[in-house]
All heavy atoms as an XYZ file, in Angstrom:
813
protein
N      72.363    -20.769     62.648
C      70.976    -21.085     63.042
C      69.958    -20.901     61.942
O      68.891    -21.335     62.064
C      70.564    -20.060     64.156
C      71.246    -20.283     65.504
S      70.509    -21.734     66.250
C      69.485    -21.166     67.450
N      70.337    -20.267     60.814
C      69.432    -19.952     59.772
C      69.097    -21.212     58.920
O      68.142    -21.283     58.229
C      69.942    -18.953     58.777
O      71.216    -19.446     58.122
N      69.941    -22.326     59.093
C      69.606    -23.602     58.304
C      68.620    -24.424     59.128
O      68.332    -25.558     58.685
C      70.833    -24.412     57.955
C      72.088    -23.946     58.593
O      72.252    -22.768     58.835
O      72.961    -24.752     58.729
N      68.202    -23.976     60.252
C      67.206    -24.808     61.027
C      65.755    -24.606     60.554
O      65.296    -23.501     60.526
C      67.315    -24.416     62.514
C      66.224    -25.214     63.343
C      68.649    -24.627     63.084
N      65.060    -25.626     60.125
C      63.727    -25.463     59.519
C      62.784    -25.052     60.663
O      62.992    -25.409     61.811
C      63.417    -26.753     59.029
C      64.282    -27.787     59.643
C      65.514    -27.074     60.020
N      61.766    -24.272     60.280
C      60.763    -23.834     61.368
C      59.969    -25.060     61.904
O      59.874    -26.131     61.218
C      59.843    -22.929     60.573
C      60.034    -23.264     59.152
C      61.358    -23.819     58.964
N      59.589    -25.019     63.102
C      58.875    -26.110     63.693
C      57.529    -26.199     62.980
O      56.939    -25.199     62.582
C      58.632    -25.783     65.161
C      59.912    -25.752     66.051
C      59.615    -25.358     67.495
C      60.561    -27.085     66.023
N      57.012    -27.412     62.844
C      55.740    -27.722     62.241
C      54.702    -28.000     63.363
O      54.950    -28.454     64.485
C      55.840    -28.951     61.361
C      56.759    -28.765     60.156
C      56.779    -29.871     59.348
C      57.759    -29.746     58.172
N      57.674    -30.813     57.260
N      53.505    -27.621     63.016
C      52.386    -27.801     63.940
C      51.981    -29.344     63.921
O      52.335    -30.036     63.027
C      51.219    -27.013     63.593
O      50.584    -27.460     62.358
N      51.250    -29.734     64.963
C      50.898    -31.118     64.967
C      49.937    -31.442     63.805
O      50.027    -32.605     63.356
C      50.220    -31.465     66.318
O      49.123    -30.621     66.520
N      49.198    -30.533     63.306
C      48.353    -30.719     62.226
C      49.193    -30.953     60.969
O      48.867    -31.904     60.165
C      47.439    -29.514     61.988
C      46.514    -29.554     60.684
C      45.550    -30.752     60.800
C      45.776    -28.239     60.478
N      50.222    -30.191     60.773
C      51.120    -30.367     59.621
C      51.762    -31.682     59.627
O      51.873    -32.391     58.729
C      52.134    -29.245     59.503
C      51.565    -27.878     59.189
C      52.593    -26.763     59.311
O      53.247    -26.759     60.348
O      52.612    -25.904     58.400
N      52.262    -32.147     60.854
C      52.893    -33.413     60.965
C      51.911    -34.541     60.720
O      52.218    -35.514     60.057
C      53.486    -33.563     62.353
C      54.599    -32.620     62.633
C      54.983    -32.690     64.117
C      55.874    -32.926     61.792
N      50.670    -34.477     61.263
C      49.674    -35.451     60.997
C      49.302    -35.581     59.462
O      49.244    -36.667     58.969
C      48.451    -35.186     61.769
N      49.254    -34.432     58.824
C      48.890    -34.420     57.393
C      50.040    -35.063     56.608
O      49.741    -35.813     55.592
C      48.664    -32.986     56.856
C      47.328    -32.447     57.561
S      45.852    -33.390     57.165
C      45.635    -33.145     55.475
N      51.272    -34.805     56.930
C      52.379    -35.440     56.323
C      52.278    -36.936     56.485
O      52.633    -37.659     55.501
C      53.711    -34.820     56.823
C      53.956    -33.434     56.203
C      55.263    -32.851     56.785
O      55.959    -33.531     57.614
O      55.494    -31.704     56.443
N      52.066    -37.361     57.648
C      51.985    -38.849     57.908
C      50.915    -39.497     57.205
O      51.081    -40.562     56.570
C      51.736    -39.092     59.379
C      53.022    -39.118     60.236
C      52.766    -39.778     61.579
N      51.662    -39.004     62.389
C      51.895    -37.993     63.179
N      53.020    -37.527     63.432
N      50.755    -37.540     63.830
N      49.752    -38.833     57.120
C      48.652    -39.425     56.280
C      48.957    -39.425     54.765
O      48.651    -40.440     54.051
C      47.391    -38.548     56.536
C      46.741    -38.759     57.853
C      45.578    -37.762     57.972
C      46.188    -40.149     58.093
N      49.629    -38.404     54.338
C      50.075    -38.403     52.899
C      51.021    -39.506     52.577
O      50.951    -40.217     51.589
C      50.628    -37.040     52.556
N      51.979    -39.738     53.490
C      52.916    -40.813     53.371
C      52.319    -42.169     53.330
O      52.601    -43.112     52.508
C      54.021    -40.761     54.469
N      51.294    -42.359     54.310
C      50.490    -43.610     54.298
C      49.793    -43.851     53.034
O      49.836    -44.921     52.432
C      49.565    -43.689     55.487
C      50.227    -43.769     56.792
C      49.193    -43.694     57.977
O      47.957    -43.824     57.723
O      49.644    -43.559     59.123
N      49.148    -42.775     52.505
C      48.465    -42.856     51.225
C      49.373    -43.351     50.139
O      49.033    -44.108     49.281
C      47.813    -41.557     50.908
C      46.466    -41.289     51.697
O      46.081    -42.281     52.385
O      46.084    -40.156     51.648
N      50.596    -42.740     50.073
C      51.547    -43.110     48.985
C      52.029    -44.567     49.168
O      52.114    -45.248     48.079
C      52.762    -42.074     49.091
C      52.517    -40.764     48.525
C      53.861    -39.929     48.282
N      54.515    -39.754     49.571
C      54.290    -38.790     50.490
N      53.407    -37.882     50.287
N      54.967    -38.658     51.601
N      52.218    -45.026     50.337
C      52.586    -46.382     50.596
C      51.554    -47.359     50.161
O      51.817    -48.433     49.626
C      52.952    -46.613     52.038
C      54.233    -46.052     52.485
C      54.472    -46.257     53.994
O      53.477    -46.549     54.673
N      55.759    -46.008     54.465
N      50.262    -46.964     50.264
C      49.172    -47.844     49.999
C      48.714    -47.627     48.479
O      47.773    -48.228     48.062
C      48.063    -47.663     50.902
C      48.331    -47.970     52.377
C      47.159    -47.657     53.297
O      46.129    -47.139     52.896
N      47.480    -47.947     54.612
N      49.426    -46.827     47.776
C      49.182    -46.695     46.344
C      47.956    -45.695     46.051
O      47.503    -45.681     44.945
N      47.541    -45.014     47.038
C      46.438    -44.048     46.825
C      46.977    -42.704     46.286
O      47.983    -42.266     46.790
C      45.631    -43.748     48.105
C      44.780    -44.908     48.539
C      43.951    -44.523     49.666
N      44.181    -45.531     50.683
C      44.215    -45.221     52.022
N      44.028    -44.177     52.507
N      44.487    -46.268     52.887
N      46.314    -42.199     45.352
C      46.653    -40.886     44.864
C      46.066    -39.787     45.673
O      45.000    -39.896     46.241
C      46.289    -40.720     43.378
C      46.907    -41.656     42.397
C      46.395    -41.415     41.006
O      45.952    -40.348     40.693
O      46.567    -42.404     40.218
N      46.852    -38.666     45.747
C      46.260    -37.531     46.373
C      45.053    -36.917     45.491
O      45.157    -36.990     44.294
C      47.373    -36.428     46.550
N      44.105    -36.429     46.122
C      42.977    -35.855     45.305
C      43.498    -34.700     44.501
O      44.393    -33.988     44.874
C      41.988    -35.351     46.380
C      42.736    -35.259     47.676
C      43.883    -36.128     47.557
N      42.961    -34.558     43.281
C      43.463    -33.544     42.465
C      43.108    -32.057     43.012
O      42.151    -31.962     43.721
C      42.685    -33.631     41.099
C      41.475    -34.511     41.522
C      41.913    -35.335     42.724
N      44.046    -31.192     42.841
C      43.805    -29.870     43.365
C      42.700    -29.172     42.458
O      42.579    -29.449     41.262
C      45.094    -28.995     43.228
O      45.574    -28.999     41.977
C      46.089    -29.516     44.239
N      41.983    -28.414     43.119
C      40.785    -27.733     42.457
C      41.321    -26.580     41.719
O      42.196    -25.770     42.099
C      39.690    -27.311     43.361
C      39.053    -28.482     44.160
C      38.110    -27.923     45.228
C      38.340    -29.414     43.233
N      40.716    -26.158     40.598
C      41.060    -24.952     39.810
C      40.382    -23.845     40.506
O      39.396    -24.022     41.276
C      40.540    -25.003     38.349
O      39.139    -25.165     38.314
C      41.149    -26.235     37.657
N      40.711    -22.592     40.188
C      40.126    -21.425     40.696
C      38.637    -21.393     40.375
O      37.837    -20.956     41.146
C      40.774    -20.208     40.203
N      38.297    -21.801     39.062
C      36.933    -21.900     38.750
C      36.069    -22.853     39.503
O      34.956    -22.599     39.930
C      36.861    -22.233     37.257
O      35.524    -22.443     36.800
N      36.651    -24.013     39.775
C      35.942    -25.032     40.583
C      35.708    -24.487     42.000
O      34.662    -24.674     42.587
C      36.709    -26.339     40.651
C      36.637    -27.045     39.274
C      37.600    -28.316     39.333
O      38.802    -28.198     39.784
N      37.120    -29.418     38.861
N      36.767    -23.941     42.577
C      36.650    -23.357     43.976
C      35.600    -22.235     43.956
O      34.758    -22.216     44.995
C      37.997    -22.746     44.347
C      39.102    -23.747     44.644
C      40.368    -23.053     45.101
C      41.445    -24.128     45.257
N      42.708    -23.495     45.642
N      35.515    -21.399     42.969
C      34.470    -20.347     42.944
C      33.127    -20.969     42.810
O      32.176    -20.615     43.512
C      34.738    -19.433     41.767
C      33.711    -18.336     41.605
C      33.956    -17.531     40.300
N      34.186    -18.288     39.170
C      33.157    -18.904     38.410
N      31.926    -18.827     38.833
N      33.411    -19.602     37.312
N      32.982    -21.960     41.953
C      31.694    -22.610     41.759
C      31.261    -23.362     43.060
O      30.051    -23.372     43.347
C      31.691    -23.540     40.542
C      31.788    -22.708     39.241
C      31.998    -23.469     37.973
N      31.375    -24.745     37.953
C      31.988    -25.800     37.282
N      33.065    -25.784     36.716
N      31.237    -26.997     37.322
N      32.106    -24.014     43.692
C      31.806    -24.709     44.950
C      31.302    -23.628     45.992
O      30.333    -23.874     46.722
C      32.968    -25.507     45.522
C      33.109    -26.767     44.580
C      32.832    -25.916     46.963
C      34.377    -27.582     44.856
N      32.080    -22.610     46.069
C      31.702    -21.496     46.994
C      30.264    -21.021     46.671
O      29.480    -20.762     47.590
C      32.736    -20.378     46.973
O      32.335    -19.273     47.763
N      29.988    -20.767     45.411
C      28.674    -20.280     45.017
C      27.639    -21.285     45.357
O      26.527    -20.937     45.802
C      28.583    -20.004     43.477
C      29.442    -18.828     43.091
C      29.548    -18.679     41.652
O      29.124    -19.572     40.880
O      30.162    -17.590     41.142
N      27.891    -22.626     45.180
C      26.819    -23.665     45.492
C      26.597    -23.673     46.974
O      25.511    -23.854     47.438
C      27.413    -25.020     45.057
N      27.652    -23.568     47.820
C      27.502    -23.554     49.233
C      26.738    -22.311     49.690
O      25.885    -22.318     50.554
C      28.866    -23.541     50.043
C      29.520    -24.896     49.892
C      30.822    -24.991     50.640
N      31.260    -26.355     50.696
C      32.519    -26.697     50.672
N      33.505    -25.798     50.645
N      32.880    -27.956     50.676
N      27.013    -21.141     49.105
C      26.260    -19.882     49.429
C      24.848    -20.011     49.074
O      23.989    -19.608     49.808
C      26.984    -18.709     48.756
C      26.421    -17.354     49.165
C      26.595    -17.105     50.647
O      27.565    -17.534     51.326
O      25.729    -16.423     51.269
N      24.648    -20.543     47.901
C      23.150    -20.766     47.460
C      22.483    -21.728     48.425
O      21.251    -21.442     48.815
C      23.150    -21.364     46.051
C      21.802    -21.550     45.478
C      21.955    -22.019     44.079
C      20.615    -22.399     43.430
N      20.676    -22.931     42.100
N      23.096    -22.690     48.878
C      22.422    -23.699     49.752
C      22.262    -22.980     51.177
O      21.168    -23.124     51.816
C      23.338    -24.937     50.012
N      23.195    -22.207     51.642
C      22.998    -21.488     52.898
C      21.791    -20.535     52.784
O      20.997    -20.415     53.793
C      24.272    -20.616     53.255
C      25.353    -21.428     53.963
C      26.429    -20.578     54.544
N      27.671    -21.156     54.259
C      28.545    -20.886     53.384
N      28.372    -19.864     52.572
N      29.725    -21.595     53.242
N      21.651    -19.829     51.649
C      20.502    -18.959     51.527
C      19.244    -19.709     51.547
O      18.195    -19.290     52.173
C      20.711    -18.096     50.215
N      19.145    -20.835     50.867
C      17.949    -21.629     50.818
C      17.638    -22.198     52.211
O      16.433    -22.208     52.650
C      18.125    -22.847     49.839
C      16.846    -23.637     49.649
C      15.763    -22.818     48.982
C      14.552    -23.546     48.773
N      13.387    -22.771     48.315
N      18.634    -22.637     52.938
C      18.472    -23.086     54.297
C      17.938    -22.041     55.273
O      17.090    -22.226     56.101
C      19.801    -23.713     54.889
C      20.132    -25.099     54.179
C      21.542    -25.445     54.684
C      19.155    -26.220     54.514
N      18.413    -20.767     55.051
C      17.948    -19.621     55.861
C      16.433    -19.430     55.473
O      15.680    -19.159     56.434
C      18.799    -18.420     55.584
N      16.123    -19.457     54.279
C      14.683    -19.254     53.916
C      13.807    -20.392     54.473
O      12.806    -20.107     55.016
C      14.629    -19.381     52.333
C      13.182    -19.283     51.821
C      13.151    -19.428     50.307
O      14.120    -19.606     49.667
O      11.991    -19.502     49.847
N      14.296    -21.634     54.486
C      13.552    -22.734     54.987
C      13.393    -22.467     56.571
O      12.288    -22.741     57.109
C      14.231    -24.078     54.674
C      14.072    -24.406     53.230
C      13.644    -25.217     55.522
C      14.954    -25.534     52.745
N      14.422    -22.152     57.208
C      14.457    -21.833     58.654
C      13.386    -20.763     59.011
O      12.640    -20.863     59.927
C      15.779    -21.426     59.128
C      15.837    -21.154     60.638
C      15.826    -22.253     61.497
O      16.207    -23.378     60.951
O      15.460    -22.102     62.691
N      13.414    -19.656     58.220
C      12.437    -18.557     58.444
C      10.956    -19.050     58.295
O      10.178    -18.843     59.139
C      12.737    -17.369     57.596
C      14.037    -16.735     57.964
C      11.576    -16.379     57.545
C      14.550    -15.687     56.947
N      10.721    -19.795     57.201
C       9.418    -20.347     56.925
C       8.968    -21.376     58.057
O       7.843    -21.330     58.432
C       9.283    -20.957     55.581
C       9.483    -19.984     54.415
C       9.517    -20.818     53.124
C       8.356    -18.985     54.422
N       9.987    -22.081     58.538
C       9.635    -23.088     59.575
C       9.286    -22.312     60.900
O       8.237    -22.740     61.558
C      10.834    -24.045     59.799
C      10.704    -24.944     60.886
N       9.698    -25.917     60.888
C      11.264    -25.082     62.063
C       9.730    -26.661     62.022
N      10.670    -26.150     62.702
N      10.029    -21.374     61.220
C       9.703    -20.645     62.459
C       8.281    -19.973     62.394
O       7.591    -19.970     63.356
C      10.779    -19.587     62.709
C      11.987    -20.237     63.230
C      13.067    -19.249     63.569
N      14.351    -19.927     63.880
C      15.292    -19.275     64.581
N      15.268    -18.027     64.895
N      16.406    -19.926     64.740
N       8.034    -19.345     61.171
C       6.731    -18.807     61.020
C       5.646    -19.864     61.159
O       4.566    -19.576     61.749
C       6.612    -18.107     59.673
C       5.340    -17.386     59.394
C       5.417    -16.653     58.066
C       4.073    -15.942     57.809
N       4.002    -15.366     56.452
N       5.871    -20.982     60.541
C       4.935    -22.137     60.680
C       4.684    -22.542     62.080
O       3.648    -22.899     62.550
C       5.401    -23.262     59.789
C       4.340    -24.348     59.516
O       3.140    -23.934     59.364
O       4.686    -25.604     59.516
N       5.833    -22.651     62.895
C       5.706    -22.993     64.274
C       4.786    -22.110     65.064
O       4.089    -22.497     65.998
C       7.079    -22.983     64.925
C       7.994    -24.194     64.544
C       9.337    -24.071     65.180
C       7.396    -25.534     64.773
N       4.856    -20.808     64.737
C       3.983    -19.892     65.421
C       2.575    -20.140     65.177
O       1.684    -19.959     66.100
C       4.360    -18.407     65.016
C       5.658    -17.964     65.451
C       6.046    -16.600     64.840
O       5.239    -16.007     64.117
O       7.205    -16.135     65.090
N       2.174    -20.589     64.022
C       0.793    -20.884     63.656
C       0.263    -22.153     64.157
O      -0.934    -22.364     64.470
C       0.483    -20.753     62.159
O       1.275    -21.703     61.538
C       0.924    -19.411     61.633
N       1.176    -23.157     64.313
C       0.718    -24.544     64.715
C       1.044    -24.906     66.117
O       0.886    -26.066     66.573
C       1.286    -25.612     63.816
C       0.852    -25.395     62.320
C       2.802    -25.752     63.874
N       1.662    -23.923     66.900
C       2.130    -24.192     68.210
C       1.086    -24.903     69.091
O       1.359    -25.861     69.852
C       2.654    -23.003     68.902
N      -0.237    -24.513     69.073
C      -1.144    -25.120     70.013
C      -1.521    -26.521     69.577
O      -2.160    -27.224     70.352
C      -2.349    -24.225     69.926
C      -2.081    -23.100     69.000
C      -0.732    -23.325     68.502
N      -1.229    -26.865     68.379
C      -1.726    -28.203     67.841
C      -0.574    -29.186     67.728
O       0.335    -29.044     66.885
C      -2.358    -28.031     66.442
C      -3.473    -27.062     66.451
C      -3.913    -26.729     65.094
C      -4.969    -25.635     65.074
N      -5.088    -24.895     63.877
N      -0.452    -30.119     68.702
C       0.756    -30.996     68.764
C       0.982    -31.788     67.521
O       2.037    -32.045     67.042
C       0.582    -31.916     69.968
N      -0.104    -32.317     66.822
C       0.054    -33.136     65.707
C       0.482    -32.364     64.492
O       1.306    -32.814     63.692
C      -1.303    -33.931     65.365
C      -2.440    -33.030     64.871
C      -3.225    -32.322     65.967
O      -2.985    -32.663     67.197
O      -4.062    -31.434     65.688
N       0.093    -31.070     64.404
C       0.583    -30.231     63.367
C       2.015    -29.880     63.609
O       2.746    -29.721     62.625
C      -0.271    -28.936     63.288
C      -1.699    -29.189     62.851
C      -1.815    -29.435     61.320
C      -3.183    -29.537     60.896
N      -3.295    -29.813     59.514
N       2.403    -29.731     64.873
C       3.808    -29.403     65.157
C       4.772    -30.521     64.714
O       5.778    -30.218     64.070
C       4.016    -29.209     66.606
C       5.265    -28.804     67.218
C       5.667    -27.513     66.589
C       5.269    -28.740     68.685
N       4.340    -31.785     64.942
C       5.249    -32.863     64.509
C       5.314    -32.919     62.979
O       6.342    -33.211     62.440
C       4.590    -34.180     65.015
N       4.204    -32.738     62.287
C       4.174    -32.701     60.794
C       5.096    -31.590     60.326
O       5.874    -31.714     59.373
C       2.787    -32.510     60.316
C       1.882    -33.684     60.442
C       0.431    -33.306     59.940
O       0.199    -32.305     59.261
O      -0.472    -34.104     60.355
N       4.978    -30.407     60.899
C       5.822    -29.226     60.570
C       7.309    -29.553     60.717
O       8.161    -29.240     59.827
C       5.428    -28.034     61.353
O       6.251    -26.894     60.989
N       7.594    -30.179     61.835
C       9.026    -30.542     62.097
C       9.587    -31.421     61.125
O      10.710    -31.358     60.608
C       9.188    -31.020     63.549
C      10.528    -31.151     64.007
C      11.363    -29.832     64.190
O      10.817    -28.784     64.239
N      12.637    -30.043     64.151
N       8.727    -32.567     60.827
C       9.133    -33.595     59.844
C       9.406    -32.910     58.476
O      10.375    -33.224     57.774
C       8.156    -34.640     59.791
N       8.566    -32.045     58.041
C       8.605    -31.423     56.729
C       9.877    -30.544     56.717
O      10.549    -30.495     55.661
C       7.354    -30.553     56.467
N      10.090    -29.838     57.816
C      11.303    -29.039     57.870
C      12.632    -29.787     57.708
O      13.508    -29.458     57.026
C      11.325    -28.237     59.207
C      12.641    -27.489     59.600
C      13.051    -26.450     58.868
C      13.418    -28.078     60.581
C      14.197    -25.775     59.171
C      14.596    -27.389     60.976
C      15.050    -26.317     60.243
O      16.182    -25.666     60.561
N      12.692    -30.885     58.474
C      13.872    -31.776     58.317
C      14.032    -32.403     56.944
O      15.184    -32.455     56.442
C      13.780    -32.940     59.408
C      13.829    -32.441     60.828
C      13.642    -33.646     61.777
C      15.139    -31.742     61.195
N      12.921    -32.787     56.283
C      13.101    -33.274     54.947
C      13.563    -32.141     54.014
O      14.430    -32.397     53.153
C      11.720    -33.778     54.459
C      11.696    -34.063     52.925
C      11.290    -35.049     55.230
N      13.037    -30.952     54.148
C      13.452    -29.834     53.253
C      14.981    -29.588     53.469
O      15.775    -29.399     52.532
C      12.725    -28.576     53.594
C      11.267    -28.653     53.030
O      11.032    -29.544     52.138
O      10.428    -27.874     53.460
N      15.470    -29.556     54.774
C      16.824    -29.371     55.010
C      17.669    -30.379     54.408
O      18.725    -30.122     53.810
C      17.105    -29.321     56.621
C      16.789    -28.027     57.218
C      17.335    -27.972     58.598
N      18.736    -27.948     58.614
C      19.596    -26.949     58.530
N      19.031    -25.764     58.382
N      20.849    -27.056     58.590
N      17.325    -31.636     54.588
C      18.128    -32.752     53.961
C      18.148    -32.664     52.474
O      19.195    -32.968     51.876
C      17.531    -34.110     54.480
C      17.775    -34.378     55.891
C      17.132    -35.582     56.424
O      16.080    -36.090     55.786
N      17.402    -36.106     57.576
N      17.075    -32.269     51.898
C      17.001    -32.130     50.424
C      17.981    -31.152     49.900
O      18.657    -31.301     48.892
C      15.606    -31.887     49.985
C      15.396    -31.666     48.510
C      13.977    -31.307     48.103
N      13.383    -30.230     48.955
C      13.656    -28.989     48.730
N      14.491    -28.654     47.721
N      13.050    -28.118     49.488
N      17.942    -29.955     50.595
C      18.895    -28.846     50.255
C      20.302    -29.296     50.443
O      21.208    -29.051     49.563
C      18.531    -27.558     50.959
C      19.602    -26.510     50.707
C      17.184    -27.087     50.552
N      20.624    -29.798     51.563
C      21.972    -30.316     51.796
C      22.493    -31.380     50.864
O      23.670    -31.322     50.385
C      22.101    -30.696     53.250
C      22.007    -29.587     54.301
C      21.827    -30.075     55.700
O      21.631    -31.275     55.987
O      21.913    -29.181     56.627
N      21.701    -32.322     50.591
C      21.971    -33.349     49.562
C      22.208    -32.791     48.270
O      23.211    -33.162     47.525
C      20.811    -34.325     49.578
O      21.189    -35.353     48.525
N      21.368    -31.879     47.835
C      21.553    -31.167     46.481
C      22.926    -30.433     46.454
O      23.627    -30.464     45.444
C      20.369    -30.284     46.203
N      23.184    -29.770     47.600
C      24.492    -29.027     47.599
C      25.675    -29.974     47.488
O      26.617    -29.757     46.784
C      24.628    -28.327     48.883
C      25.929    -27.511     48.966
S      26.234    -26.762     50.657
C      26.401    -28.261     51.640
N      25.605    -31.117     48.274
C      26.756    -32.076     48.217
C      26.886    -32.631     46.808
O      27.973    -32.942     46.279
C      26.547    -33.160     49.241
C      26.644    -32.671     50.615
C      28.029    -32.018     50.940
O      29.090    -32.576     50.338
O      28.096    -31.010     51.760
N      25.733    -32.930     46.151
C      25.756    -33.527     44.793
C      26.340    -32.591     43.770
O      27.159    -32.937     42.923
C      24.353    -33.894     44.355
O      23.772    -34.888     45.146
N      25.968    -31.270     43.926
C      26.593    -30.242     43.096
C      28.040    -30.100     43.301
O      28.829    -29.946     42.311
C      25.896    -28.861     43.360
C      26.337    -27.719     42.591
C      26.033    -27.787     41.109
O      25.240    -28.669     40.639
O      26.607    -26.945     40.290
N      28.425    -30.125     44.516
C      29.924    -30.009     44.815
C      30.691    -31.237     44.277
O      31.723    -31.035     43.624
C      30.166    -29.837     46.360
C      29.717    -28.449     46.781
C      31.642    -30.004     46.722
C      29.688    -28.312     48.312
N      30.129    -32.356     44.421
C      30.782    -33.551     43.808
C      30.961    -33.483     42.281
O      31.905    -33.824     41.732
C      30.066    -34.806     44.221
N      29.796    -32.939     41.621
C      29.786    -32.839     40.209
C      30.891    -31.844     39.868
O      31.629    -32.028     38.874
C      28.415    -32.392     39.763
C      28.364    -32.379     38.215
C      26.959    -31.709     37.744
N      26.835    -30.312     38.138
C      27.473    -29.309     37.600
N      28.420    -29.507     36.676
N      27.310    -28.053     37.991
N      30.952    -30.755     40.577
C      31.928    -29.693     40.208
C      33.364    -30.310     40.400
O      34.220    -30.048     39.517
C      31.805    -28.446     41.102
C      30.462    -27.767     40.781
C      33.002    -27.507     40.986
C      30.093    -26.602     41.652
N      33.611    -31.056     41.447
C      34.915    -31.662     41.665
C      35.364    -32.586     40.601
O      36.479    -32.746     40.187
C      34.976    -32.315     43.022
C      34.999    -31.498     44.103
C      35.119    -32.240     45.465
N      34.955    -31.475     46.674
C      35.912    -30.862     47.247
N      37.130    -30.995     46.743
N      35.805    -30.053     48.372
N      34.314    -33.321     39.983
C      34.614    -34.265     38.879
C      34.753    -33.572     37.609
O      35.435    -34.150     36.678
C      33.443    -35.245     38.798
C      33.414    -36.248     39.867
C      32.336    -37.363     39.500
N      31.072    -36.904     39.254
C      29.977    -36.585     40.091
N      30.270    -36.908     41.321
N      28.876    -36.177     39.649
N      34.354    -32.280     37.454
C      34.465    -31.664     36.143
C      35.910    -31.344     35.817
O      36.727    -31.242     36.700
C      33.624    -30.413     36.234
O      34.201    -29.409     36.909
N      36.177    -31.213     34.638
C      37.537    -30.831     34.116
C      37.865    -29.337     34.018
O      38.801    -28.999     33.475
C      37.800    -31.580     32.776
C      37.865    -33.047     32.960
O      38.215    -33.507     34.014
N      37.528    -33.732     31.916
N      36.890    -28.582     34.550
C      37.016    -27.121     34.468
C      37.914    -26.513     35.395
O      37.982    -26.742     36.550
C      35.589    -26.546     34.518
C      35.671    -24.990     34.328
O      36.685    -24.430     33.834
O      34.624    -24.396     34.694
């Protein structure tokens, strides 16, 4: 019984199928990240999370001051969404840059 391989999860089986399809279609597997790249990506994500938390706190404080004014509330909400998108976009760009680097 020791020569029987362990059962694979459905996720593992699906990943193997996808990798086989990629090989058949001539697609290369994405390069593995170095420890340095993984660390820098983690730092970029953590920095973005901190900035998003700051934006959230400021937005909530702003909501308290503009709550009675409907037009100001819409402006505040729009500014908040733009700030979130800017931070998330910057984080994704930084991660893509790190992935492309040879470090």
